[in-house]
C-alpha positions in Angstrom: -22.0 0.0 -11.5 -18.4 -1.3 -11.7 -16.0 0.3 -9.3 -13.1 2.4 -10.9 -9.8 0.5 -10.3 -7.7 1.8 -7.3 -4.9 4.4 -8.3 -1.2 3.3 -7.8 -0.6 4.2 -3.9 2.8 5.1 -4.5 4.9 7.0 -7.2 7.9 5.3 -8.6 11.1 6.7 -6.9 11.5 9.5 -4.3 8.4 9.7 -2.3 8.2 12.3 0.5 5.5 10.3 2.6 8.1 7.8 3.1 10.6 9.7 4.7 11.1 8.9 8.5 12.4 10.6 11.4 14.3 8.0 13.6 14.0 8.3 17.5 16.4 6.5 19.5 17.1 5.9 23.0 20.5 4.3 23.7 21.9 2.0 26.4 23.3 5.1 28.4 19.7 5.7 29.9 16.6 7.6 29.3 18.2 10.9 28.8 20.6 9.5 26.1 18.8 10.1 22.9 19.8 10.5 19.3 17.9 11.5 16.2 18.3 10.6 12.5 16.5 10.2 9.4 15.7 7.3 7.2 13.4 6.2 4.3 10.7 3.2 4.3 12.2 1.2 1.5 9.6 -1.8 1.6 6.3 -2.2 3.6 7.8 -3.5 6.5 11.5 -1.8 6.6 13.3 1.3 6.8 16.8 2.2 5.5 18.9 4.6 7.8 22.5 5.0 8.9 24.3 2.4 11.1 25.6 5.0 13.6 22.2 6.5 14.2 20.8 3.4 15.8 24.2 2.3 17.7 23.8 1.2 21.1 20.0 1.8 20.8 17.8 0.5 23.5 14.6 1.4 21.6 13.5 2.8 18.3 10.7 4.9 17.4 9.8 5.6 13.7 7.8 9.0 13.1 6.2 9.6 9.7 5.0 13.1 8.7 1.3 13.2 7.4 1.3 16.5 6.5 -1.2 18.6 8.1 -2.6 15.5 9.9 0.4 15.5 12.3 2.6 12.4 12.7 2.3 8.6 12.8 4.8 6.9 15.1 5.3 3.3 15.4 8.0 1.2 17.2 11.1 -0.3 15.2 13.6 -2.8 15.6 17.2 -3.1 14.0 17.5 -6.2 12.0 20.5 -5.6 10.2 23.4 -3.1 10.4 27.1 -2.9 8.9 29.4 -0.3 10.6 31.8 -0.3 7.6 29.3 0.6 5.0 27.4 2.7 7.7 24.0 1.3 6.6 21.2 -0.1 9.0 18.0 -1.8 8.2 15.0 -1.6 10.8 11.8 -3.4 10.9 8.3 -1.6 11.4 6.9 -3.4 14.3 3.0 -3.7 14.8 1.4 -1.1 17.0 -1.6 0.9 17.5 -0.8 3.2 14.6 0.6 0.7 12.1 -2.6 0.8 10.1 -2.4 4.4 9.5 0.6 3.6 7.1 -0.1 2.7 3.6 0.1 -1.3 3.4 1.9 -1.1 0.1 4.8 0.7 -1.2 6.7 0.5 -4.7 10.0 -1.0 -4.6 13.1 1.1 -4.4 15.4 1.4 -7.3 19.3 1.6 -6.8 21.7 3.5 -9.3 25.6 4.3 -9.2 27.1 7.6 -9.9 29.7 8.0 -12.5 29.5 11.5 -13.2 28.1 14.8 -11.7 24.6 14.7 -11.2 21.6 16.4 -9.4 20.4 15.0 -6.2 17.8 15.4 -3.2 17.4 14.2 0.3 14.8 14.4 2.7 15.4 14.6 6.5 15.2 16.1 9.8 18.1 18.4 10.6 18.6 20.2 14.0 18.4 23.5 12.1 14.5 22.8 11.5 13.9 22.4 15.1 10.9 24.8 15.9 8.8 25.8 18.6 5.1 26.8 18.4 1.8 25.2 17.6 2.4 21.9 15.9 0.0 19.4 14.1 -1.7 16.9 16.2 -0.9 18.8 19.3 -3.3 20.5 21.8 -0.7 22.6 23.7 -0.1 26.1 22.2 3.8 25.8 22.1 5.9 22.5 21.7 9.2 21.9 20.3 9.4 19.7 17.0 11.6 19.1 14.0 10.1 19.8 10.4 11.6 18.1 7.5 14.1 19.5 5.1 14.2 18.9 1.5 17.8 19.3 0.5 18.5 19.7 -3.2 21.9 20.0 -5.0 24.4 18.2 -6.9 26.8 15.3 -6.3 30.1 14.4 -7.9 31.8 10.9 -7.8 35.3 12.7 -8.0 35.3 14.2 -4.7 36.3 12.2 -1.5 37.9 9.6 -3.8 40.1 8.3 -1.0 37.0 7.6 1.5 34.9 6.4 -1.5 32.0 8.5 -0.7 29.6 11.0 -2.5 30.1 14.8 -1.6 26.7 16.4 -1.8 26.9 20.3 -2.4 23.6 21.6 -1.1 22.1 25.1 -0.2 23.6 25.8 3.1 21.8 26.8 6.4 21.9 30.7 6.8 22.7 30.6 10.5 24.9 28.2 12.6 23.8 29.2 16.3 26.0 26.4 18.1 29.5 26.0 17.2 29.7 22.8 18.9 27.0 21.1 17.3 26.3 20.8 13.4 23.2 22.4 12.1 22.7 19.3 10.0 22.5 17.0 13.0 19.5 14.5 12.5 20.2 14.1 8.7 22.2 11.2 8.8 20.4 8.2 7.4 18.4 10.4 5.0 18.2 8.5 1.5 19.9 10.4 -1.3 18.0 10.1 -4.7 18.9 11.1 -8.2 16.7 10.5 -11.4 14.3 8.5 -9.1 16.9 6.1 -7.8 18.6 5.8 -4.6 22.2 6.5 -4.9 23.4 6.8 -1.0 22.6 7.4 2.5 23.7 10.6 4.4 26.4 9.8 6.8 28.3 12.9 8.2 28.9 16.5 8.0 32.4 17.8 8.2 32.4 21.3 9.3 35.7 22.0 7.5 34.0 21.4 4.2 31.6 24.2 5.1 27.8 24.2 5.9 26.7 23.7 2.2 28.4 20.1 2.1 27.2 16.6 3.3 28.9 13.4 3.0 26.9 10.3 2.0 27.7 6.7 1.5 27.7 5.4 -2.0 25.3 2.3 -3.0 28.0 0.9 -5.4 30.6 1.3 -2.4 28.6 -1.2 -0.6 29.7 -4.0 -2.8 33.3 -3.6 -1.9 32.8 -3.0 2.0 30.2 -6.0 2.3 30.7 -9.7 2.0 28.9 -11.5 -0.6 26.3 -13.2 2.0 25.7 -9.4 3.4 24.8 -8.3 -0.1 22.3 -11.1 -0.4 20.7 -10.3 2.9 20.2 -6.8 1.8 18.7 -8.2 -1.4 16.1 -9.8 0.5 15.6 -7.1 2.6 15.4 -4.1 0.6 15.5 -5.4 -2.9 19.5 -4.5 -3.5 20.7 -6.0 -6.7 23.0 -9.1 -6.3 26.0 -7.2 -8.1 27.0 -3.4 -8.8 26.9 -4.2 -12.5 23.0 -4.4 -12.2 23.0 -0.8 -10.8 21.6 1.9 -13.1 24.5 4.1 -14.5 23.8 7.8 -13.7 24.1 10.0 -15.5 23.3 7.6 -18.5 26.3 7.7 -21.1 25.6 9.9 -24.2 23.3 8.1 -26.3 23.4 5.3 -23.8 25.5 2.0 -24.0 25.2 -0.4 -27.0 23.3 -2.5 -24.6 20.6 0.3 -23.5 20.3 0.8 -27.4 19.7 -3.0 -28.1 17.1 -2.9 -25.1 15.5 0.0 -26.5 15.3 -1.4 -29.8 13.6 -4.6 -28.4 11.2 -2.7 -26.5 10.2 -0.9 -29.8 9.5 -4.2 -31.4 7.8 -6.0 -28.7 5.6 -3.1 -28.3 4.8 -3.0 -32.0 4.4 -6.8 -32.2 1.8 -6.9 -29.2 0.2 -3.9 -29.9 -0.8 -5.0 -33.2 -1.9 -8.2 -31.6 -3.8 -6.3 -29.3 -5.7 -4.6 -32.2 -6.3 -7.8 -34.0 -7.8 -9.6 -30.9 -10.2 -6.4 -30.6 -9.2 -6.4 -27.0 -10.7 -2.5 -26.7 -13.9 -3.2 -29.3 -15.5 -1.8 -27.8 -13.9 -1.8 -24.6 -11.6 -4.7 -22.8 -13.7 -7.2 -20.6 -13.1 -6.6 -17.0 -11.1 -9.6 -15.9 -9.8 -9.7 -12.0 -7.6 -11.7 -10.1 -7.0 -12.4 -6.5 -4.2 -14.3 -4.4 -3.9 -17.9 -5.2 -3.6 -20.7 -2.4 -1.9 -23.9 -2.8 1.7 -25.1 -3.5 3.6 -21.7 -3.7 6.9 -20.6 -1.7 6.4 -19.1 1.8 5.9 -15.7 2.1 9.4 -14.9 3.8 10.9 -16.2 0.6 8.5 -14.0 -1.3 9.3 -10.9 0.6 13.2 -11.5 1.0 12.7 -11.6 4.7 16.2 -12.7 6.4 16.3 -15.5 8.8 17.3 -13.3 11.5 14.0 -11.4 11.6 12.4 -14.6 13.5 8.9 -14.0 12.5 7.0 -15.4 9.6 6.1 -12.8 7.0 2.5 -11.9 6.3 1.0 -12.5 2.7 1.0 -9.5 0.0 -2.4 -8.3 -1.0 -2.3 -9.2 -4.7 -6.0 -8.8 -5.6 -7.2 -6.5 -8.1 -8.5 -5.8 -11.7 -6.4 -6.5 -14.9 -5.6 -2.6 -15.0 -3.5 -3.2 -11.8 -1.1 -6.2 -13.0 2.0 -4.0 -13.3 1.5 -2.5 -9.9 0.9 -5.6 -8.5 3.9 -7.2 -10.2 6.1 -4.4 -8.8 4.8 -4.9 -5.2 6.5 -8.4 -5.3 9.9 -7.9 -4.0 11.1 -11.2 -5.5 10.0 -10.2 -8.9 8.6 -13.5 -9.7 4.9 -14.6 -10.0 2.6 -17.3 -11.1 -0.5 -16.6 -13.1 -3.1 -19.5 -12.9 -6.5 -19.6 -14.6 -8.7 -22.0 -16.3 -9.0 -22.6 -20.1 -9.8 -19.4 -21.8 -9.9 -17.3 -18.4 -7.6 -14.7 -19.9 -4.0 -15.8 -18.8 -2.6 -14.6 -22.2 -4.7 -11.4 -22.1 -3.1 -10.6 -18.8 0.5 -11.6 -20.1 -0.3 -9.1 -23.0 -1.6 -6.3 -20.7 1.4 -6.7 -18.3 3.9 -6.3 -21.4 2.3 -3.4 -22.8 1.6 -1.4 -19.8 5.2 -1.7 -18.7 6.4 -0.7 -22.2 3.8 2.2 -22.4 5.0 3.7 -19.3 8.8 2.7 -19.2 10.6 3.2 -16.2 14.5 3.6 -17.0 16.4 0.5 -16.3 13.5 -1.9 -16.2 14.1 -5.0 -18.0 12.0 -5.5 -21.4 8.9 -7.8 -20.8 9.0 -10.5 -23.6 6.3 -13.3 -23.9 7.8 -16.8 -24.5 5.6 -19.7 -25.4 6.7 -22.4 -23.2 5.2 -25.3 -25.3 8.2 -25.3 -27.5 10.8 -25.5 -24.6 12.6 -29.0 -24.0 14.2 -28.5 -20.6 17.2 -30.7 -21.7 18.2 -27.1 -23.1 18.8 -24.4 -20.6 16.3 -21.8 -20.0 18.7 -19.0 -21.0 19.8 -20.8 -24.3 16.3 -21.6 -25.2 15.1 -18.0 -24.6 18.0 -16.7 -26.7 16.7 -18.8 -29.6 13.6 -17.5 -29.3 14.7 -13.9 -29.3 16.8 -14.7 -32.4 13.9 -16.4 -34.2 11.3 -13.6 -33.4 13.7 -10.6 -33.5 16.5 -11.5 -35.9 18.1 -8.2 -35.6 19.4 -9.3 -32.3 21.2 -12.1 -34.0 24.4 -10.2 -34.3 27.6 -10.1 -32.6 27.8 -8.0 -29.5 31.0 -6.2 -28.5 31.6 -8.5 -25.6 31.1 -11.6 -27.9 28.2 -13.6 -28.5 24.8 -12.3 -29.8 23.0 -9.0 -28.8 20.3 -11.6 -27.7 22.5 -13.4 -25.5 24.1 -10.2 -24.1 20.5 -8.9 -22.9 19.9 -11.9 -21.4 23.1 -12.1 -19.6 22.6 -8.3 -18.2 19.3 -9.0 -17.2 17.8 -6.7 -19.6 14.8 -9.1 -20.5 11.9 -9.9 -18.3 10.8 -13.3 -19.4 6.9 -13.9 -19.2 6.5 -17.6 -19.8 3.1 -18.4 -21.2 1.5 -21.8 -21.2 3.3 -23.9 -18.8 0.4 -26.3 -19.1 1.1 -26.7 -22.6 4.3 -28.2 -22.1 4.5 -32.2 -22.1 3.6 -33.5 -18.7 6.7 -35.4 -18.0 8.5 -32.3 -18.8 7.1 -29.9 -16.4 8.8 -30.9 -13.4 12.1 -30.8 -15.1 11.3 -27.5 -16.2 10.4 -26.1 -12.5 13.6 -27.4 -11.4 15.4 -25.6 -14.4 13.8 -22.5 -13.7 14.5 -22.7 -9.8 18.3 -22.9 -10.9 18.2 -19.3 -12.2 18.0 -16.0 -10.5 16.1 -14.6 -13.3 12.9 -12.5 -12.7 9.8 -13.9 -14.4 6.1 -14.4 -14.9 4.8 -17.7 -15.5 1.3 -18.5 -16.5 -0.4 -22.0 -16.3 -3.7 -23.9 -15.7 -4.0 -24.7 -12.0 -4.4 -28.2 -12.1 -1.4 -28.8 -14.4 0.9 -26.5 -12.3 -0.2 -28.3 -9.3 0.5 -31.6 -10.6 3.9 -30.6 -11.8 4.6 -29.1 -8.4 3.7 -32.4 -6.5 5.6 -34.6 -9.2 8.7 -32.4 -8.9 8.7 -31.8 -5.1 9.6 -28.2 -5.5 7.8 -24.9 -5.8 8.8 -21.9 -8.1 11.1 -20.2 -5.8 10.2 -16.7 -4.6 6.9 -16.8 -6.5 3.5 -16.2 -4.9 0.5 -17.0 -7.1 -2.6 -15.3 -8.3 -5.8 -16.9 -9.9 -8.1 -15.3 -12.6 -11.8 -15.1 -11.5 -14.6 -15.9 -13.5 -16.3 -13.2 -15.3 -18.8 -11.3 -13.1 -22.4 -11.6 -14.4 -22.8 -7.7 -14.2 -19.5 -7.3 -16.2 -20.6 -9.7 -18.8 -24.1 -8.0 -19.3 -22.6 -4.8 -19.7 -20.1 -6.1 -22.2 -22.4 -7.9 -24.5 -24.8 -5.1 -24.6 -22.2 -2.9 -25.5 -20.7 -5.3 -28.0 -23.8 -6.1 -29.7 -25.6 -4.0 -32.3 -29.3 -2.8 -30.9 -32.5 -3.4 -32.7 -33.5 -0.7 -35.2 -34.4 2.4 -33.1 -33.6 0.6 -29.9 -31.0 1.3 -27.0 -28.3 -1.0 -25.3 -31.0 -2.9 -23.7 -32.4 -4.1 -27.1 -29.6 -6.2 -28.1 -30.2 -9.8 -29.4 -28.7 -10.8 -26.1 -31.5 -9.2 -23.7 -33.6 -12.2 -23.2 -30.5 -14.2 -22.0 -29.2 -11.6 -19.8 -32.7 -11.1 -18.3 -33.1 -14.8 -17.6 -29.3 -14.8 -16.1 -30.3 -12.0 -13.7 -33.9 -13.3 -13.1 -33.3 -17.2 -12.6 -29.6 -17.5 -12.3 -30.1 -21.0 -10.9 -32.4 -22.0 -13.6 -30.9 -25.1 -15.5 -30.6 -23.3 -18.7 -29.4 -20.1 -17.4 -26.8 -22.0 -15.2 -25.4 -23.7 -18.1 -24.9 -20.5 -20.1 -23.5 -18.9 -17.1 -20.9 -21.4 -16.8 -19.8 -21.3 -20.6 -19.7 -17.7 -20.3 -17.5 -17.3 -17.5 -14.4 -17.0 -19.5 -13.1 -14.3 -22.0 -12.6 -16.7 -24.8 -16.1 -18.2 -24.8 -17.5 -14.7 -24.5 -15.5 -13.9 -27.5 -16.7 -17.0 -29.5 -20.3 -16.4 -28.6 -20.1 -12.6 -29.7 -18.3 -13.7 -33.0 -21.4 -16.4 -33.5 -24.3 -14.2 -33.0 -22.9 -11.0 -34.6 -22.6 -13.1 -37.7 -26.1 -14.3 -37.4 -27.9 -11.2 -38.5 -26.6 -11.8 -41.8 -27.5 -15.5 -42.2 -30.5 -16.9 -44.3 -33.7 -17.7 -42.5 -33.2 -21.4 -42.2 -29.5 -20.9 -40.7 -30.7 -18.0 -38.6 -30.1 -18.6 -34.9 -30.3 -16.3 -31.6 -28.6 -16.2 -28.4 -31.7 -17.1 -26.7 -31.7 -20.6 -28.4 -28.9 -21.2 -25.8 -31.4 -21.4 -23.0 -33.2 -24.2 -24.5 -32.4 -27.3 -22.3 -33.8 -29.7 -24.8 -31.2 -28.8 -27.4 -28.5 -28.0 -24.9 -29.0 -29.9 -21.8 -25.5 -29.3 -20.3 -23.0 -26.7 -20.2 -20.7 -28.9 -22.4 -23.6 -29.0 -25.1 -23.8 -25.3 -25.1 -19.9 -24.9 -25.3 -19.9 -27.6 -28.4 -22.5 -25.5 -30.1 -20.4 -22.4 -29.9 -17.4 -24.0 -31.3 -19.2 -25.8 -34.2 -20.7 -22.3 -35.0 -17.6 -20.4 -34.6 -16.1 -21.6 -38.0 -18.7 -20.6 -40.3 -19.1 -17.2 -38.3 -15.4 -16.8 -38.6 -15.6 -16.6 -42.5 -17.7 -13.7 -43.8 -20.9 -15.7 -45.5 -21.7 -14.5 -48.8 -25.2 -12.9 -49.4 -28.1 -15.2 -49.2 -30.8 -15.4 -51.7 -31.1 -16.5 -55.3 -30.6 -12.8 -56.5 -28.1 -11.8 -54.2 -25.1 -10.1 -55.7 -22.1 -12.4 -55.1 -19.0 -10.1 -54.4 -15.8 -11.5 -56.1 -14.1 -13.2 -53.2 -10.3 -13.5 -52.7 -10.4 -15.6 -49.8 -12.2 -19.2 -48.6 -15.4 -19.5 -47.0 -16.2 -22.1 -44.4 -17.7 -24.8 -46.7 -14.0 -24.5 -48.7 -12.2 -24.3 -45.4 -13.9 -27.5 -43.6 -12.1 -30.2 -45.7 -8.6 -28.4 -44.6 -9.8 -28.5 -40.9 -11.0 -32.2 -40.9 -11.2 -32.3 -37.1 -12.6 -29.2 -36.2 -15.9 -29.7 -34.5 -19.0 -29.1 -36.6 -17.1 -29.5 -40.0 -18.4 -32.0 -42.5 -15.2 -34.1 -42.2 -15.1 -33.6 -38.5 -18.6 -34.0 -37.7 -18.1 -37.9 -36.8 -15.5 -37.0 -34.7 -16.9 -33.8 -33.3 -17.6 -34.9 -29.8 -14.0 -36.3 -29.6 -12.3 -33.3 -31.1 -14.2 -30.7 -28.9 -13.4 -32.7 -26.0 -9.8 -32.9 -26.7 -9.7 -29.6 -27.6 -11.0 -28.4 -24.1 -7.9 -30.2 -22.9 -5.5 -28.8 -25.2 -4.6 -31.9 -26.8 -6.5 -32.1 -30.2 -5.0 -34.3 -32.4 -5.1 -34.0 -36.4 -4.5 -36.7 -38.5 -0.7 -36.5 -38.1 1.1 -36.6 -34.9 3.0 -33.7 -33.3 0.0 -31.4 -33.2 0.5 -27.8 -32.7 -1.8 -28.1 -29.8 -4.9 -25.8 -30.0 -5.8 -24.6 -26.6 -8.2 -21.9 -25.2 -5.4 -19.4 -24.8 -4.4 -19.5 -28.8 -6.4 -21.7 -31.2 -3.8 -23.7 -33.4 -4.8 -25.7 -36.7 -2.7 -27.1 -39.5 -3.3 -27.4 -43.3 -3.0 -30.7 -44.3 -1.8 -30.3 -47.9 -1.4 -28.0 -50.8 -0.9 -24.2 -50.7 -2.1 -22.4 -47.7 -5.1 -19.7 -47.9 -3.7 -16.3 -49.1 -2.8 -13.9 -46.4 -5.7 -11.5 -45.6 -8.1 -13.8 -47.1 -9.8 -14.8 -43.5 -9.7 -13.7 -40.0 -6.7 -16.1 -39.4 -3.1 -15.2 -38.8 -0.9 -17.6 -41.0 2.5 -19.1 -40.3 5.3 -19.4 -42.7 7.5 -22.6 -42.8 11.1 -22.5 -42.9 13.1 -23.4 -46.2 14.6 -26.3 -44.3 12.8 -29.6 -44.8 13.2 -32.7 -42.7 11.3 -35.9 -42.5 8.5 -36.4 -39.8 5.3 -38.5 -40.0 6.7 -40.2 -43.2 7.1 -36.8 -44.8 6.2 -34.1 -42.6 9.2 -32.1 -41.3 10.2 -31.5 -37.8 11.6 -28.0 -38.6 8.1 -27.0 -39.7 6.1 -29.2 -37.1 8.0 -27.8 -34.2 9.5 -24.6 -35.5 8.7 -22.0 -37.7 9.2 -18.5 -38.4 6.4 -16.0 -38.4 5.2 -13.8 -41.4 4.6 -10.8 -39.1 4.3 -9.9 -35.4 0.7 -10.6 -35.0 0.6 -14.2 -33.6 0.9 -16.0 -30.3 3.8 -18.3 -30.7 2.4 -21.8 -31.7 5.7 -23.8 -31.4 4.3 -26.0 -28.9 4.0 -28.9 -31.3 5.9 -31.4 -29.5 2.8 -32.6 -27.1 1.8 -35.9 -27.7 5.5 -37.2 -29.2 6.8 -40.2 -27.4 9.7 -40.4 -25.6 13.1 -39.0 -27.0 11.4 -38.0 -30.2 9.7 -35.1 -28.3 13.0 -33.5 -27.2 14.5 -33.9 -30.7 11.5 -32.4 -32.0 11.7 -29.3 -29.6 15.3 -29.0 -30.8 14.2 -29.2 -34.5 16.0 -32.4 -34.9 14.9 -35.1 -37.5 13.6 -38.3 -36.1 13.1 -41.8 -37.9 9.7 -41.4 -39.9 6.9 -43.3 -38.1 9.3 -44.3 -35.2 6.5 -43.4 -32.6 3.9 -45.3 -34.4 2.3 -42.0 -36.2 0.6 -42.6 -39.5 1.8 -40.9 -42.6 0.5 -37.5 -44.1 -0.1 -36.8 -47.7 1.9 -33.6 -47.9 4.1 -31.2 -45.8 2.5 -29.9 -42.8 3.2 -26.4 -42.1 1.6 -24.7 -38.9 -0.4 -21.9 -38.4 -1.9 -20.1 -35.8 -5.3 -18.2 -34.9 -6.1 -16.1 -32.1 -9.2 -16.6 -30.0 -10.8 -13.2 -30.8 -11.6 -13.3 -34.7 -10.9 -10.2 -36.6 -11.4 -8.9 -39.9 -8.5 -8.7 -42.3 
């Protein structure tokens, strides 16, 4: 039985399990001790007040474990600033370090511009008790318990000092007039709406027992040098400038940028929810896809973790393995907010990108950027990444092509304010000689992003460019587990009449895979059905087989026949060739069968239009070449500048005449733009290389410049005309609009 996915180990925002009591011995001797509070901001660091660890000779970090007692580990000061009164401590290895959760969610920061509710968890002196303490055998010991302080704060008090005044419930008693009852609260993180807004620094007795002072996060930017802000960004994830802090409370109705981001999130979610439905991702349930840490040419872990150079020790890897359901959690655990996703053809890279986008949008976190999928196949790095993404946003979401109050378009404003998380899909679909330039161009930005690619193409680009994607670790998609494959095919296929899940047409194949996994036929099938795309094709082919005539009928067990299919490639070619007829609903067989009135096309009518598709009448002579080049993503139709079918999204042109009517088959069609240029002696660049979608239901297929030689490729990517036939292409009979299909066929 497949294990359930692990739950997220930490909630977003304030988490009492991460509050720390900071125990300090100073240089004054063993008797000179100081106590403070802090908060575990990353897996390896604790944020506290600088004066708590001033002159420290040793630091111990004590975490409360509830009824289980405490966990105490050594700490080292790695960064501090007296003016801002903040310090960062590194959690050192120790015998109890393994008792702490290995992974924590990133802290989010905000600035306060009005009166807001706030909270802080610390260990003040008035919580000093004596009695039985958890984890101690002695009947009576002194210990400090935690205090959850709650109240309000206003940025309009302490304007001269630039600090926050926290109005809290006061301690009922003040037994020592020489010492504050709040002593030991310094260093506690102050939270509002799940975001860190300050660090407790002082208690002025003249303000009363119910008032504390805290340093403001937004004030740090005025007190610290730019390089110090950068160091805090590496250590604790502080944004590089104050404008990127979330504003609390949000303005009534939000700012115009907030409204634009909400609109974009709504459009993106609607677009990809429809795509998810069309791909039948949940029919009957999503295939279980898992990933693990990738090895190879990636940035070092100190850069990924943003560890400061002063730490002096190498950073350990982050644990990034898990099932698809945890991709959002895994991405949030990466401090650099950059991630490379690798997978072989059809392994599920686009599905992972789809899951990342939808899961983030369906459980939104205030202030998070809106994830948007961009198909890299149409990017010419001669154009900046920002300008290209702006053009893609305007093309796909035309309502963003309106002026913003700051000048430029709304799309430009969203990108400049980091309100968009680019999910750059299909790096391998770029022309090979452009990939290295693209990597260097991405490295020139500070944009958070996710990038998907096939492993070999990514590795070649890194070696050719001599650079890695800065700050980005990698994950690689695993082949499907045979047990998960068996469960899926049994649930996704109809049982025989009166039978159960174990009576489907796939049962002989599944039995052979379990009984003789190294058998020649079983091994061929297992290799082919190791990716979600090929499983989806096989499912479609053999679901349709139940309605075929006797002479056309085939069953999954045929795939085990090594005389017909001696290699895995032969099995694959068979599924590709059988997919096209299966993708169209075949009319009923037999002389007396009722022929329904069909508005759409059938496979025989479509075959001449899909001349190079393996197994079609016009493409059978080239079937070997077509399927081989299809595997590599370089399938070329009769005209050059192919839209580049690949396992992450099949693409084909229609050669001439009118496109099939929408809704007539299981395909999603593209609509050409009205501007026509000249290409392939009559085929427009603006249609081959750009195009607007009829609806939000298809993966972008504008990577049509693969295979175009020299400068013509970059001109193609920009939609510029070129001299007809200048790169040796032969003419087309008629204009050649682009259409795109998805790998999971669907009913209209």
